[in-house]
C-alpha positions in Angstrom: -24.6 -17.3 18.5 -21.9 -18.4 20.9 -19.3 -18.0 18.2 -20.5 -14.5 17.5 -20.3 -13.5 21.1 -16.8 -14.9 21.4 -15.7 -13.1 18.2 -17.1 -9.9 19.6 -15.3 -10.3 22.9 -12.0 -11.1 21.1 -12.2 -8.1 18.9 -13.1 -5.9 21.8 -10.2 -7.1 23.8 -7.8 -6.4 20.9 -9.2 -2.9 20.3 -9.4 -2.0 24.0 -5.9 -3.4 24.6 -4.5 -0.5 22.5 -0.9 -0.2 21.9 1.6 -2.1 24.1 4.6 -0.3 22.8 5.7 3.1 24.1 7.3 4.1 20.8 4.6 5.8 18.8 4.6 7.2 15.3 5.2 10.9 15.3 2.9 13.2 13.4 5.6 13.8 10.7 5.6 10.1 10.0 1.9 9.8 9.6 1.1 8.0 6.4 -0.6 9.5 3.4 -3.5 6.9 2.9 -3.6 7.4 -0.9 0.1 7.0 -1.5 1.3 4.5 1.0 -1.3 2.7 3.1 -5.0 2.2 3.2 -5.2 3.9 6.6 -4.0 7.1 8.3 -4.7 6.0 11.9 -3.7 2.8 13.7 -6.8 0.5 13.8 -6.0 -0.4 17.4 -4.9 2.8 19.1 -6.3 5.5 16.9 -2.9 7.2 16.9 -1.3 8.4 13.6 -0.1 5.4 11.6 3.5 4.9 10.7 4.1 3.7 7.1 7.3 2.0 8.2 5.3 -0.3 10.6 2.8 -2.1 8.3 1.4 -5.4 7.2 -0.1 -6.4 3.9 -3.7 -7.4 3.9 -5.5 -8.5 0.6 -2.9 -6.7 -1.5 -3.0 -3.4 0.5 -0.8 -1.9 3.1 -2.2 -1.5 6.6 -0.1 0.8 8.8 0.1 0.9 12.6 1.5 3.2 15.3 3.9 0.7 16.7 5.3 -2.9 16.3 3.0 -4.1 19.2 -0.1 -3.2 17.2 1.3 -4.7 14.0 2.0 -7.9 15.9 -1.6 -8.1 17.2 -2.9 -7.6 13.7 -0.6 -10.3 12.2 -2.0 -12.8 14.8 -5.7 -11.9 14.2 -8.1 -14.0 12.3 -9.1 -13.0 8.7 -12.5 -11.8 9.9 -10.9 -9.6 12.6 -8.3 -8.3 10.1 -11.1 -7.3 7.7 -12.8 -5.3 10.5 -9.6 -3.7 11.7 -8.3 -2.8 8.3 -11.5 -1.0 7.5 -11.6 0.8 10.9 -8.6 3.0 10.1 -9.4 3.6 6.5 -9.7 7.1 5.2 -12.1 6.4 2.3 
């Protein structure tokens, strides 16, 4: 129970922290989820995802709005990555 609460707090802090980089993806760089990445929106900020700022997760590309959000994802646990990767998916 304690671990579940701590995990929930950690995920909330990551999501609520949003993007810590002022440079955002512009709408013209938003990814096509079918062609390039599994998501069209950054799982942290909800902004359009930039296909040039991405990480690989379980063989699929997860795109972010900025390098700050990518860095947070790269440091996250596998459980958090699973939740975040599915959050921005356009399925």
